[in-house]
N, C-alpha and C positions, 0 to 999 in steps of 0.2 A: 238133384243137384249135380251138375258136372263139376269135377276137379281135374285139372291139367296141371302136371308138375314140368318145369322149365329148368334145365341146368345148366350153369355158366361156369367156363372155363375161369380160376380164382386161385389167389393164394393168399395167404396172411402171415408176416413173422417167420418165413420159411417153411409155412406149412401148407401144402399142395393138394388142393382136391376141388370138384366142381361144387358150386353155390347153388343151392335149389331154391325157387320162389314157386308159389302155387297160385294159379288161375282158378277162380270159382265163380262160375254163374249164378249170382246168388239171387233173392229177393229184390227185384228193382235194381239191380247194380250189377257189372260186373267187378270183381274184387280181384286185386293182386294181394296175397299175403305173402310180404316179404318185400323190404323196399330194396335189397339190395346193398351194393357198396360202390363206391365212385368209378373204380377201374371197370365195372360192367354196365355203367350208366347207358353209354351209348346202345349197346345189344339189347338190355331189358327194356330201354324205351321203346325200341322198334317191335321187340316183341309185343309190348303192351298195347303199342298203337294198332297192331294188326288185329288185336283182339277187343278191342275198344274198351279198355279199362276204365273205369269210372273211379273207382278210390283204391288207395294203395294204404296196407296195412301194416304198419312196422311192429312186430309181434314184442319187440322191447327196445332198449335205448343202446344196441351196441351199433358200432358203425355200417358192420356188414349186414345190417337190417334196416338201416336207414340212410347210407350213404349216396344212393341214386336218386333218393327221393326228390331232391332240387330240380333235378333234370326232367324227372317225370311231371312234376308240377309246370315247369316250364315250357315243355313241349306239349303235353296233353291237359294242362290245367285240372288233373285231377284233384280230389279231396284226400284228404290225409287223416288216417286214423291210428291211435297207438292207446296202449294201456295208461292207465290215468296215472299210474305210480311212477311212470317213465315219461310221461309227457314234458316234462322240465330239460329232459336231456335234447330231445329235438328243438326245444325253444331255444334253448341255448345256443342250438348250431345253426339259428336263424329261420327254421322251417316252422311256417303256422300250423297250427295242428285244429284242425276243423272237429274230429269228434274224439273225445278222451273215452275209452271203453272201460268196464268194469266185470268184474267177474259175476256170473248168474245173468248178464244180460245176453241179448240176441239182436245181432244188427246184420242187415241183409242174408237173413238165415243161418249166418254163422254162430254159434253158441260161445261166449266166452268165458274162458276156464282160467281162474287166476292161478299161477304155477309159480310164485315169487321164489327166489333161492338164487337163481341166475344172476338176475338183476331185481331188484325191490318190486319193480312193476311186471315182470316177465308174465305172459299169457300163451295159452295155447288157443286154439279154435278145433271146435267140432262141427262139421259139414256132413249131416245124412250119414253118420257111421266113421266118417273118415277124419282122423284126427290130423290136423296141421300143428305138429307139435312146435315149430318154431325151434327155441333152444331148451326146451325143458329137459329134452332127452337128445342124445346124437346115436348115429349108429356105431356099435362097437367096434366097426370098421373103419371109422373116421380117424383120422391123425389128431384131431380134437379132443377125442375121447379121453378120459382119465386113464391112465396107464397100468393097468391092474388087469386081472384075468375078469373076462365077463363072460357068464355061464350062456347067454343068448345075443339077439341081435341088436340088443340097446344096451346105452350105457348112459351115464352123466359125462359132464365135460371137465376137462382139466383144473384143477383147483384156479390156475392164475387167470381163469376165463369166468370163474363163477364167485359171487360175492359171497354166499351163505350156501356151502355145501349143505349143511344137515336141512336147512330150509329146500334147497332143491331137492333131496332126497324125501322129503316130507310130502313135496308136492308130486312126486311119482306116485307114492300112494294113493292119492286122491285121484287117480286116474282110473284107479280100479272102481270108481262110482259111476263111470261113463260109459256108454254103448258104444264100444270102440271096434269097428270091423277090419279098419286098415290105419296105418300112420305113414303120413308123410314127414318128411323130414328137411332138415335146411342142410345138415352135414351128414353125410354117410347115408348108408342104404337103408329105406324105409322095409315095413312091414306090411305084405299084401295080403297075409292072411293069418288066422291065429293069433291075432293083434293081444287079445287078451291073455293070452299065454305068455307072450312075450313081456308084458308088464309084469304078470306075475313073477317071473322068471328074474327082471329087473329088480322088483321088490324084495326079492329071496336074496340075492347079492347085497343088497342096500339095507339089511335088515329092517324092513319098515312093513 
């Protein structure tokens, strides 16, 4: 299963870094994991059109993961998927949800991992050993990472972006159960090798 990561210039509330999304050639569909933000909607839609994207997945209900979806739907008629626990956020924004995803399910070859904490419905997705982490974790080099010393390449998000920091930490512990070879992030630098070791290091930092 091919996974391509695309990064777009972006900033939020004075924090500047690329915002990454991922295109997966899945089972029966080409899936865009990450719905982007409104400022990148035009560029993201052009990239999605070039790759014949069929489905867009918002990993959770924060604007930088669904803000470009209205443009994607209007221009490309993609279907929309989101974890069930955050579906109401998109619906309140006027976005029709075609697929509500739940942990333990598999859609288009993507295994859904429920990782609540960042938001109640936050999820990560596993595609043939590649973890598409969404905001389950950030790169420790990201300006969105919690401001403390991190021992490895992964971090949790700043508390002001996370609804339940303890639950978010516990969700990182759940990743130990998954066969993860590499990690692609929305914010910060991902992990291309020794992903299991990176997760263990973060678990030690978090005491989970």
